[in-house]
C-alpha positions, 0 to 999 in steps of 0.5 A, a space after each residue: 500500500 502507498 505511504 499515508 500522510 497520517 503516519 507522519 503526524 506524530 511527534 515521535 517517529 522513532 526506529 520502531 515506528 519507522 520500521 512499521 511504516 516501511 513494512 506497510 509500504 513494502 512494495 515501495 522498497 522491497 529489499 529494505 522492507 524484507 531486511 527490516 522484517 527479518 530484523 535489525 541488529 547492532 554493529 559495534 564498528 563502522 566496518 562490520 565484520 562477519 565470517 562464514 564457514 563454507 560447505 566442506 569440499 568432497 569432490 576432486 578430479 584425477 590430474 594425470 595428463 598422460 592418462 596412463 592409469 589403469 585398474 591396478 594403479 593405487 597412487 593417484 595424482 589429483 587436483 586437491 588431495 585435501 578433500 580426503 583424509 586417511 580412512 575415507 571411502 570414496 567413489 569414482 563417479 564415472 564407474 561407481 568403483 569404491 576405494 579406501 584412502 590409506 594415505 595422503 602423501 602430499 597435497 596432490 596425491 592419495 594412496 588407495 585400495 581399489 575396488 573395495 566392497 565388491 565394486 570393480 576396479 576400472 581404468 575409467 575410474 582413474 582417467 584424467 579429469 575423472 571425478 572422485 567423491 569422498 563419502 566419509 571416514 571408516 575409522 579403524 577399531 581402537 584407532 587414534 582420532 582422525 585428522 582435523 577437517 576444519 576449514 578456514 572461515 571466509 572473512 567478509 566486511 561491509 561499511 556503515 553508510 550514513 543516510 540523511 534526508 532533510 525536511 525544512 519549512 519556514 515558521 509561517 508555513 509550519 503554522 498554516 494547514 493546507 486543505 488536505 493535511 498538515 504540510 509538515 507531515 506531508 513533507 516528512 512523508 515525501 522525504 521518507 519515500 525518497 530516502 527509501 528509494 535511495 536506500 533501495 538503490 544502494 542495496 542493489 548497486 552500492 559499492 564498499 568504500 571508506 576513502 572518501 571525503 565530502 566538500 567539508 573534508 568529513 569522512 565518508 563511507 559507502 556500503 556494498 550492495 548485492 551486485 558487488 557482493 554476489 560474484 560467484 553465482 551469476 546466471 545469464 541465459 543471453 536471451 529469453 528465459 525458457 523453462 529448461 533454463 530456469 530449472 537448470 539455474 534453480 539447481 545451481 541457486 539451491 545447491 547451497 543455503 535455504 530451500 526458499 529464497 527471495 527473487 528480486 526481479 526486474 519487470 521483464 524477468 517477472 513478465 517472462 516467469 509469469 508467462 512460462 509458469 502461469 499455472 504454478 506461481 501463487 501470489 500471496 501478500 501480508 505478513 507471510 510475504 514481508 508485507 509485499 506482494 510476492 509470487 511463490 514459484 516451486 521448482 524441484 530444487 527449491 522455492 523462488 519467492 518472486 518480487 517485482 523490484 522497481 530499482 531494476 529498471 532501464 538497462 537492468 530490467 532483465 536482471 534479478 537478485 536472489 537472496 537467501 533470507 537466512 543469511 542477511 540482516 541490517 546492522 545499525 550502529 547503536 542509536 543510529 537505526 533509521 528514524 526521524 530526528 525532529 527540530 534540528 534547526 538552531 534556536 535563532 532560525 525562524 524555521 523548523 527542520 526535521 531530519 531522517 537519519 540512519 547509519 547502518 550496513 548490511 551483513 550478507 552472510 555466505 556469498 555462495 548462498 545468493 545469486 544474480 541473474 542477468 542478460 534476459 532479453 525479450 
């Protein structure tokens, strides 16, 4: 629903009231409204830091350019032997042969027992680029503790950004009521609407920077948006969407993370999804949809919650951003969550001045759990 002037009449429009107004006008600012609904937490620094542990690797491939291994070869060169630990059982994807890892002599080699458990040792199991898949350890009775499998967490950062929008009126104008509503409240509403749109664009296209200064020499920080954060899972059909392409892309999108993800899409993407899956998309709204209207599109691999994103327009109309809602949250500095600061004018001024102000960033969690779509054309 649209913003309403009556929401801005109160003298106290603090952070909690601001969240309620944002939620009520979710279609105006879909990503920020969803983040607000997911909850706002504090950060203690202008550079917010978080870590994520990626999924443990369990795949590697044979690296034998001469391609001269056979069914009897037991010392194998691979791309990355850290996938395996002594005692692991593995399977060769090409043949189904099972092997037992007896040793890991180096970072690129393993020693194995071939054809265990009645499986057949085969040359195709160890051909160059053949994939080997770790199944898990088979520990010996009374054996010592196994080698540590802990991975090194990935470190991410994002800077807090200060958002401001001013509402100013002369003392006379503030004392005069219009025929429709109090003008000060109307101006507050319009400033808030414009600020929400600004935040929405930053959440989409913002870049992380802290080496800037304004015209008065004050330090300026900017936060990264989803476009700059999501780099590893980008789909591009280079044309119109097809059912087969969407289903294949969904397999990649839902390979990690939640099985329900938000798909913030430009108008062209929404139109094509509706045309392809008209009988499958179910539209919902209200509390189950972060306050906005979204379409639920079930695939074999997971559910897309499709939302029309007005910030993805023009050249970006054929783009979309997929967000894992379990990974993201707003992080505000203490006392700096977005709210209206009233009467910030000096005592000598014959005017009133209110200011929307917030300083926050977004923690995006594990980058591989999100995705982007680009290159959709009609």
